[in-house]
C-alpha positions in Angstrom: 73.0 56.3 135.3 72.1 59.8 133.8 75.0 59.6 131.4 74.1 56.1 130.3 70.6 57.1 129.4 72.0 60.0 127.3 74.3 57.6 125.4 71.5 55.2 124.8 69.4 58.0 123.5 72.0 59.2 121.0 72.4 55.6 119.7 68.6 55.3 119.2 68.5 58.7 117.3 71.4 57.7 115.1 69.8 54.4 114.3 66.5 56.1 113.4 68.4 58.5 111.1 70.1 55.7 109.4 66.8 53.9 108.9 65.2 56.8 107.4 68.0 57.4 105.1 68.0 53.8 104.1 64.4 53.8 103.1 63.6 57.3 102.3 66.6 59.3 101.6 67.9 56.8 98.9 65.0 57.8 96.6 65.5 60.9 94.3 63.4 63.1 91.9 64.3 63.0 88.2 63.1 65.8 85.8 62.4 64.7 82.2 62.8 67.9 79.9 60.4 68.4 76.9 62.6 68.6 73.8 59.9 70.1 71.4 61.0 73.4 69.8 59.3 76.5 70.9 57.8 78.6 68.1 55.8 81.7 67.6 53.1 82.2 65.0 51.6 85.0 63.1 48.3 85.3 61.1 48.4 86.6 57.5 47.3 90.2 57.2 46.2 92.4 54.2 48.2 95.5 53.6 49.8 97.6 50.8 53.3 97.0 49.6 55.0 99.9 48.1 58.6 99.7 46.7 60.6 102.8 45.8 63.8 102.9 43.7 66.5 105.6 43.4 67.7 107.1 40.0 70.2 109.8 39.0 68.7 112.6 36.9 69.8 115.7 35.2 68.3 119.1 35.6 67.3 120.8 32.3 65.1 123.8 31.4 61.5 123.0 30.8 61.8 124.9 27.5 65.1 124.9 25.5 65.5 126.1 22.0 68.5 125.9 19.7 68.8 128.9 17.4 69.8 128.1 13.8 70.3 130.6 11.0 68.0 130.2 8.0 70.6 131.5 5.6 74.4 131.0 5.5 77.0 133.7 5.4 79.4 135.9 7.3 78.5 137.1 10.9 78.5 140.8 10.6 77.5 141.2 14.3 76.9 139.1 17.5 74.8 140.8 20.2 74.9 138.2 23.0 77.0 136.2 25.5 76.4 133.1 27.6 74.3 133.9 30.6 72.5 137.0 29.0 68.8 137.4 29.5 67.1 138.0 26.1 63.5 138.6 25.1 61.8 137.0 22.2 62.5 139.1 19.0 65.8 140.5 20.1 68.4 140.5 17.3 71.1 138.0 18.3 73.3 138.2 15.2 73.3 139.7 11.7 74.7 137.9 8.5 76.0 139.0 5.1 74.6 136.5 2.7 75.8 136.0 -0.8 72.4 134.4 -1.7 70.8 137.7 -0.7 73.0 139.5 -3.2 71.9 137.2 -6.0 68.3 137.7 -4.9 68.7 141.5 -5.1 70.0 141.2 -8.7 67.0 139.1 -9.7 64.6 141.5 -8.1 66.3 144.6 -9.8 66.1 142.7 -13.2 62.5 141.9 -12.7 61.7 145.4 -11.9 63.4 146.7 -15.0 61.4 144.2 -17.1 58.2 145.2 -15.3 58.9 148.9 -16.1 59.7 148.1 -19.8 56.6 146.0 -20.4 54.4 148.6 -18.7 55.9 151.4 -21.0 55.2 149.1 -24.0 51.7 148.6 -23.1 51.1 152.3 -22.7 52.3 152.8 -26.2 50.4 149.9 -27.7 47.2 151.3 -25.9 47.7 154.6 -27.6 48.2 153.1 -31.0 45.2 150.8 -30.4 43.1 153.9 -29.6 43.8 155.3 -33.0 43.3 152.0 -34.8 46.9 151.7 -35.6 47.4 148.2 -34.2 45.2 145.3 -34.0 43.4 144.3 -30.7 45.5 141.1 -30.6 48.7 143.1 -30.3 47.2 145.1 -27.5 46.2 141.9 -25.6 49.7 140.6 -26.0 51.3 143.7 -24.5 48.9 143.7 -21.6 49.7 140.0 -20.9 53.4 140.8 -21.0 53.0 143.6 -18.6 51.0 141.6 -16.2 53.3 138.7 -16.2 56.4 141.0 -15.7 54.6 142.6 -12.7 53.9 139.3 -11.1 57.5 138.2 -11.6 58.7 141.4 -9.9 56.4 140.8 -6.9 57.7 137.3 -6.5 61.3 138.3 -6.7 60.7 141.1 -4.3 58.9 138.9 -1.8 61.8 136.4 -2.0 64.3 139.0 -1.5 62.5 140.6 1.5 62.1 137.2 3.1 65.7 136.2 2.8 66.7 139.6 3.9 64.7 139.2 7.1 66.7 135.9 7.8 70.0 137.9 7.9 68.8 139.2 11.3 68.8 136.1 13.6 66.2 136.7 16.4 65.6 135.0 19.7 62.6 132.8 19.3 61.8 132.8 23.0 62.6 134.8 26.1 65.1 133.2 28.4 68.8 132.9 29.3 71.5 132.1 26.8 73.1 128.8 27.7 75.5 128.3 24.8 77.2 130.5 22.2 78.5 129.2 18.9 79.5 132.2 16.8 81.8 135.2 16.7 82.0 138.1 14.6 83.3 137.4 11.0 82.7 133.6 11.5 81.2 131.9 8.4 77.9 130.4 9.5 76.3 127.4 7.9 72.5 127.2 7.6 72.5 124.0 9.9 74.8 125.2 12.5 73.3 126.4 15.9 74.7 129.7 17.0 73.0 129.7 20.5 70.9 127.7 22.9 68.2 129.6 25.0 66.6 128.2 28.2 63.1 129.5 28.6 61.8 131.2 31.8 59.0 128.6 32.4 61.0 126.6 35.0 63.2 123.6 35.3 62.6 119.8 34.9 64.5 116.7 35.7 65.3 114.1 33.0 66.3 110.4 33.8 66.1 106.9 32.4 63.8 104.2 33.7 64.1 100.4 33.2 61.1 98.6 31.9 59.9 97.5 35.5 59.9 101.1 36.6 58.4 102.4 33.4 55.4 100.1 33.8 54.4 101.6 37.0 55.0 105.2 36.1 52.2 107.6 34.9 51.8 111.2 34.2 51.2 113.2 37.4 53.1 110.7 39.7 55.0 112.5 42.4 58.7 112.2 42.8 61.4 113.4 45.3 64.5 115.0 44.2 67.5 115.4 46.5 70.4 117.8 45.9 73.0 118.9 48.4 70.8 117.7 51.3 67.8 119.7 50.1 64.7 117.9 48.9 62.3 119.1 46.2 59.0 117.9 44.9 58.3 117.1 41.3 55.6 115.5 39.1 56.0 113.1 36.1 55.2 115.0 32.9 56.3 112.7 30.1 57.1 109.0 29.7 58.6 107.6 26.6 57.2 104.4 25.0 60.4 103.6 23.2 63.8 102.7 24.5 66.5 105.2 24.0 69.2 104.0 21.5 71.9 105.7 23.6 71.0 104.5 27.1 68.8 101.5 26.6 66.3 103.0 29.0 63.0 104.8 28.7 63.3 108.6 28.8 61.3 110.3 31.6 60.8 113.9 32.3 59.4 115.5 35.5 58.5 119.2 36.4 60.1 120.6 39.6 59.2 123.0 42.3 62.0 125.4 43.4 64.2 127.9 41.7 67.7 126.8 43.3 68.2 124.1 40.8 70.2 125.0 37.7 70.5 123.4 34.2 73.2 120.6 34.2 73.0 119.6 37.9 73.0 115.9 38.8 70.3 114.9 41.4 69.1 111.8 43.1 65.5 110.9 42.4 63.3 108.7 44.5 60.2 107.3 42.7 57.7 104.4 42.7 59.2 101.0 41.4 56.3 98.7 42.3 53.1 98.5 44.3 50.5 96.0 45.4 47.3 97.2 47.1 45.4 95.2 49.7 47.3 92.0 49.3 47.7 89.1 51.7 51.2 89.4 53.4 53.5 87.7 55.8 56.6 89.0 57.6 59.7 88.0 55.4 61.1 86.0 58.3 58.3 83.6 58.1 59.0 82.5 54.5 61.7 80.1 53.6 63.1 78.8 50.2 64.2 75.7 48.6 65.9 76.8 45.4 63.3 79.1 43.9 60.4 77.5 45.7 59.0 79.4 48.7 57.4 77.6 51.6 56.2 78.1 55.1 55.4 76.0 58.2 51.8 76.1 59.5 51.1 75.4 63.2 48.3 72.7 63.5 47.6 70.9 66.7 51.1 71.0 68.0 52.8 70.1 64.8 54.6 72.0 62.0 53.0 71.4 58.7 55.0 72.4 55.6 53.1 74.3 52.9 54.3 75.6 49.5 53.3 79.1 48.6 53.3 81.5 45.6 55.0 84.9 46.6 55.0 88.3 44.9 56.7 91.6 45.7 58.3 92.4 49.0 59.7 95.3 50.9 62.1 95.3 53.9 59.5 93.8 56.3 56.6 92.0 54.4 56.2 89.8 51.4 53.1 89.4 49.2 51.5 85.9 49.5 49.6 85.3 46.1 48.3 81.8 47.1 48.8 78.9 49.5 47.4 80.3 52.8 44.3 82.3 54.1 43.8 84.8 56.9 42.9 82.1 59.5 46.1 80.2 59.3 48.7 80.3 62.0 52.0 80.5 60.4 55.2 79.8 62.3 57.3 83.0 62.2 60.5 81.7 64.0 63.1 79.7 62.4 64.7 76.5 63.8 66.7 73.8 62.3 64.5 71.4 64.1 61.6 72.3 62.0 60.4 69.8 59.4 57.1 68.7 58.1 55.2 66.9 60.9 57.7 67.9 63.6 56.1 68.3 67.1 56.4 71.9 68.3 55.2 73.9 71.1 54.1 77.5 71.3 56.3 80.0 73.0 55.1 81.4 76.3 54.9 84.8 74.6 52.1 83.4 72.5 49.9 83.2 75.8 48.1 80.1 74.5 50.2 77.3 75.9 52.3 77.3 79.1 55.8 76.3 78.7 56.2 75.1 82.3 53.2 72.8 82.1 54.6 70.8 79.3 58.3 71.1 79.6 58.6 69.0 82.8 56.9 65.7 83.9 58.0 64.8 87.4 58.1 61.1 88.4 59.9 59.2 91.1 62.1 56.3 90.1 63.9 53.9 92.5 67.7 54.2 92.3 69.9 51.3 91.4 71.0 51.0 95.1 67.5 50.0 96.2 67.3 47.0 93.7 
């Protein structure tokens, strides 16, 4: 009897379990996933955008003078070599000039004439004192003597001036950079015999494009890099005309530091463009269709396409000239599901909309087996 009751109880439990499964267990929970793309937004901010560019420049002395003889002739002596330090007024070379010989002859002839007319005037004066000659003759003798004296002084001045030119002197103090003459060379008047770099420091010379030149001004600071060492400099001169040889605007800048030598090539970092206190967005938020820039605004759960006008940009931000204001929420994450009017949801990172609240809507549906 006891065993029979147990068997009956087991059968009852099994029947109940089957019934529960038949009417309850056959129902399931189906999760419907929200397919709206998640996006993040940013608000436009005002900031400065500064763009730098790099150029190659050449170190040169701030003051450099080429020395030219003022008369031509044979070099009798040469008193300098490349690398020598010279002082202003030092005699660099002497010249024997044929022109000087001719001037010496003219001066000597003028002196003879002056002496002769002076003697004639003395005799005429003595005769005039005795009444032997007319006053008119005396005046003529006096005029001839005066004219001869003036001619001599002119010839003498010209000779002395040209004679001084035969000693070629250093116009400034500095270091001799080039030498273009040897003893007994014939020197032409327009040929440089030396180049002297002054002791007033070094500068860097480089060429700038029109975009760079438009944003440079005297006093702007630059950075100069050579062999891993950085030097500071300041713009001193900006040409307003294009160089015929390079097609660029010539620029000069003074330098701090004595380690740089004439002729060295250096890398220069300088301002290329600048926009102060302008409205900006991260570059990742701006998209393009051809040359037209546009963004997507987040408005009430939708992406709204908006064309914008952009300006300069650096590695992180781009200038927005018009099309948005500081209160706009701009979608900063890209998705191929974005289009004008697309439904979107804010990412959980935004903190303004919960992803789990909208991504799942749970409802019970009856399985086909229950129909």
